[in-house]
Structure formats: C-alpha cells, structure tokens
N, C-alpha and C positions, 0 to 999 in steps of 0.2 A: 380370586385365584388362590388356591390353597398353597401355603408355603411348603417347599420341599424339605423333608427332615434332614438334620445334620448327619454327616457320614458316621460319626461316632456317637450318635444319640443313644444314650443308655436307657431311655424310657421305652424303647421297643426292642423286639427280639432281633431283627436284622442288625440294628446299631450295636447291640451288645455283642453279637457274634463277630461283627467286623472289628470291634475293639479287641476282642480276644484273639482273633486271627493275626492282626498286626503285631500284637505283643508276643504271640507265640513265635512268629517268624523272627522277631528280634532276638528272643531268647535262644531259638534254634541256631541262628547265625553265630551268636556268642559261644554256644556250646561246641559247635563243630570247629570254629576258629581256635578257641582256647584249648580244646581237646587235642587238636593236631599239634599246636605249639608246645603244649606241656607234655605230650606223650601219654595222655590218660584216655584209655578206651572207655572208662566209665563216663567221662565227660562227653566224649563223642557219642556214646549211646544216648545220653541225656539229650543231646542236640538232635540226633536222628529221631528219637522218640517224639520230641516237640515238633519236628518237621512233619512227621506223619500225622500227628495230631492236628497241625494247621491245615494240612491237605484235606483231612476228613471234615474239619470245621468249615472249610470253604464249600465242600459238597453239601454240608448241612445248611449253609446259608442259601445255596441255590434252591434246595428243597423247601426251605421256609418261604422264600420269595414265591415259589410256584404255588404252595398251599395258600398263602395270603392272597395272591393275585386271583386264584380260582374262587376263593371264598368271597372276595369283594368285587369280582369282575373288573379288576383294574390291571392294565398293562399285560394282558394275556392274549396272545394271538388267537384268532378264530380257528386256525388249523390245530393248535394245541388243544383248545377246548373241545373240538370235534373228535380228536383222537383219544382224549382222556375225559370222557363224559362222566366217569365216576370220581374224578378229582385226582389229587396227588398224595393223599394221606398215606397210601401204602408205601411210599418211598421212605417215609420217616423211620419205621422200624428196620428197613433194609440198611439204611445208613448207620444206624446205631449198632446193628449186628456186625457190619463190616468194620466199624471203628473198634469195637471190643475185640473182635477176632484178630485184627492186625496188631493191636497192642499186646495181646497175649502171645502171638507168634513171635513178634520182635523180642519180647522179654525172654521167651524160651531160648531163642537163638543166642541172645547175649549171655544167658546163664551158661549155656554149653561152652561158649568161648571163654568165659571167666574161669570155669573149672579147668579147661584145657591150659589156660595161662598159669593157673596156680600149680598145676602138675609139672609145668616146664620151668618153674622157678620165679614166676612173676615178671614184672617189668618196672624199670626205673622211670620216674617222671619228675617234672619240675613243679615242686609243691607250691612255690610262690605264686606262679600263674594260676595254678589250680585253685588256690585259696581266693584270689581276686575274683575269678569266675563264680565261685560258689557264693561269695558274699553278695555280688551284684544280682545273681539269679534269685537268691532267697528274698531279697528286698523287692525286686520287681514282681515275682510270683505272688508274694504275700499281698502286695498292693492291688494287683489285678484280681486276685481271689476275693478280696474284701469288696472291691467296687462291683464286681459281677454278682456276687451273692446279694449285695444290697439291692442292686437293680432287679434281680430276679424275684424278689419279694413281691414286686408289682407285676412283673411279666408272667411268672409262673410257667416258664418254658422248660421242657425236658432237655432240649439241646443246650440251653444256657446252664441248666443244672449240671449236666455232664461237663461243661466247660469249667464250672466252679470246682467240681470234683477233680478234674485234671490239674488245675492250678494248685489245689491243696496237696495233691500227690506230688507235684513238682516241688513244693516247699519242703515236704517231708524227705523226698529223695535227695534234694540238693543240700538240705541241712545235714543229712547223714554223710554225704560226701564231704561237706565242710569239716565236720568233726574228724573224719578219717584223715583228711589232708592236713589238718592242724596237728594231729597225732604224728603223721609221717614227717612233718616239718620239725616237730619237737625232738624226734629221736635222731635227727641228723647229727653226726659227730659223737654219738654216744655208743655204748656197747649194745644198744638195742637197734642200731641202724640196719642190721641184717633183715629186720621185718619189713622195711620200707618197700622193697619190690613187690611184696605180697599184698600191700594195703589196697592198691587200685583194683586188682581182680577180686579180692575178697569182698570189698564193699560193693562192687558191682554184682557179685553173686547174691549177696544178702538183699540188695535192692530189688533184683529180679524176683527172688523168692517172695518178697512182699507184694510186688506189683502183679504177678501172674493171677492171683485169685480175685483181685479187685474188680476187674470188668466182668466177671462171670455172671453176677446177678443182672447186669444190664444186658448182656448177651442173651441170657435166659428169657428176660422180659421181651426183648426184641423178637426172638423167635416165637414166643407165645403170640405176639401180635401178628407176625407173618402167617402163622398157621391158624389164625382166628380162634384161638382158645378163648372160651367164654369167661369173662371175669365174674367171679362168684358174687361179689358185692353188687355189681350192676344188674346181674340177672335177678338177684333177690329183690332189688328195688323195683324192677320192671314187673316181675311176677306179682308183687304185692299190689302195685297200682292197677295192673290189668285185672286181677281177681276182684278187687273192689269195684272196678268199672263194670265187670260182667254182672255182679250182683245188683248194682245200682240200676242198670239199664235192661235187666232181664235177658241178657244174651245166653246162649247155650253153653259156650265155653270160649277158650281163646288159645292161641299158639304164640309163643314169644321166641324170637331169635335175636341174640345179642352178641356183639363182638366189639373189641377195642382194637383199632388200627392206628398206632401212634397216638396222636391227640384226638382222633376221630372216635366218637361213640356211635356205632351203627346199631339201630334198633328197628326190628320189623315186628309188627303186631298184627295178628289176624284174629278178628272176632267172628265167631260163628253165630249167625243170626237165626233164630227159630223160624220155621216156615209160617207160623201164624202171626208174626209180628206185623203191625201196621206199616204200610209203606211210608217212606219219608221222601221229601224233596231233596235235591242235591245239597241245598243250603243246610238242611237238617243233619245230613251225614257229615258235612264239613264242620258244623258246630260241635259234633261229637269228637271229631279229630282235634279241633282246637282244645277241647276240654282235656282229652288224654295227654296232649302235648304239654299243656300247662301243668298238669299233675305230675308228669314225669320230671319236668324241670330241665335246667341247663340248656335252655334254648340258645342257639347261636350258630355261627358258621361251622363249628366242629361237631355238631350233632346232626346225624342223618336219620330221620325218623320216617318210617313208612307205616301207615295205618290202613288196613284193608278190612272191609265188611263183606262177608260172603255167607250164603246159605249152604254151600257145598264144602264139607270138611276137607275134601281132597285138594282144594285150592290152597289150603293152609298147611299141607304136609310137605 
C-alpha cells in the first residue's frame, strides 16, 4: 500500500501550495489584526492582499488536484471524468487570470484611498505596533519565499512560481512599510513630527504604484492561453519535426495546430498521404505515430498529441 504524502510535503505541487496557503493565512491574520490595532490602512491593505492571495491559492490547489487526478486516473469520480472528457487544464489559465486581475483591482482601489487620505491630511497611527508587524512579516515572508523557490526547482510549477513571486513581493512591500514606520517613529517629538500623519497613506500609494504593473505579464500570458494563442517556439519545433517527417516518409504535406493551455501542450498533426502510397496495416500507422511522438518529445500527462493520416486535405483543414 502506497504511503499517503505529508500535508506539507514540499516535494510535490499540492504540498507546496498547501504550505504557502497556511503561511499566507497566518500573515493575513497578523496584517488585519495589527492594522486595526495600529490604525494603519497600509497594514490592513497588506493583510487583505494576502487574504485574497490565499483564497486564489486555495482555488489553484483545487485545480492542481483535478489536473493531477485526471492525468493519473486517481481519486476522480466517473461523473466528473464523463463531464470533462478533455481534462481540466483549461482551468489553470483562468485561475491565473482571476488572480492577477483581482490583485490589480485591489491595488488600484487602495491607491485611490491613499490619495484621498493624503488630500485630507493623512492619519495618525501607533508606530510601535506597526514596526512589530513589519519585522515579523518580513522574516516569515522571506523564509517562505526561500523554501518555496527551492522546492519549485524540482517541481517546476507555474502556480508555485507565482506563489514565490507573491512572497517576494510581500517581502519588498513590508520592508518598505518597515522603513517608513521606523522613520515615523524616529520623528516623534521632533520638529518633523508634522509629517507622521502622511507616512502611512504615502507609503501605501507608493506600494500600490509598484504592485499594479507586476501581475500584468501573468495576466497577459493567462489570457493568451485562454484564447489559445499559438506559442511561436512550440509551433516552430512542431513544424520542423513534421516537415522532416514528411520528407522522410514521402507524404504530400502536413497541417499542424498547436496551443498551450496552462501546463498542457496541445498538438494536432495531420499528414496528407499521396494516393499512390502503398497501404499499411494498423500497426504500421501506429508505428509512425510512435515515431513522430518520440521526435516531438516531452511525452507525459501534460502533452495532448493527436496524429492523423488522411488522403483528403479537407480533413486537415
């Protein structure tokens, strides 16, 4: 009987995501609690940002489990398999798009609030509590980022890669907050104390301006996958292999259709057989399919390869 993997097993994608989710929930709780206690909207924003991140990470974990279960035929109900005969890979770019869009929207909303607070004279806060929160969060975020990045060298997951990026962003954001809070604490009782109410909304505005562009590339890639935009490098590779295959086996021509959907590489190849080619047994055509599959490479649960041989070009269009 195969042993059940540990809940926080960093050697696989679900375990890495679970570790990140629990740590994110912890940081989020700290952020919202310390933000309310200290009167800092920037800390509250950091906590809510982490909370949304944890929610989408949980959704990512569900999608990963569905994809893995479908690919390995484990723990997937017959009803789900019958309703999703093409698998669950299409859910991955959807989740990534939702995640990036939510983070951008939240950052824009926080930026508007920060500017409004600056125009109204800022807000006072308890710098001592804010500094404690910032120190704890920087240490935790840096540790999780290091552990997840190290684990993902073996896993190679886009979801875990985004988790690592989020933790690195958290380190940068909270480090900026820490510097600002230390500055605010230092000016207390001096003739510079008048700037302290502006520190929290000002640093929040700066952080939002930094965050807003960061998820754009991930959102763009996610929508490219959703709309089945053909990856140029994969198409070039498939064309090169298919053209050499046509010449080697004296076919008339070929048609190649390629798409990337999350981690899935979907490839459809149609080879046009000349009318005077000698007939082959089924085993002969299957041997040709095996040959083209081996030449294309990357065989595994995340490659969907269809190879068709036809004498009528209309079937390939």
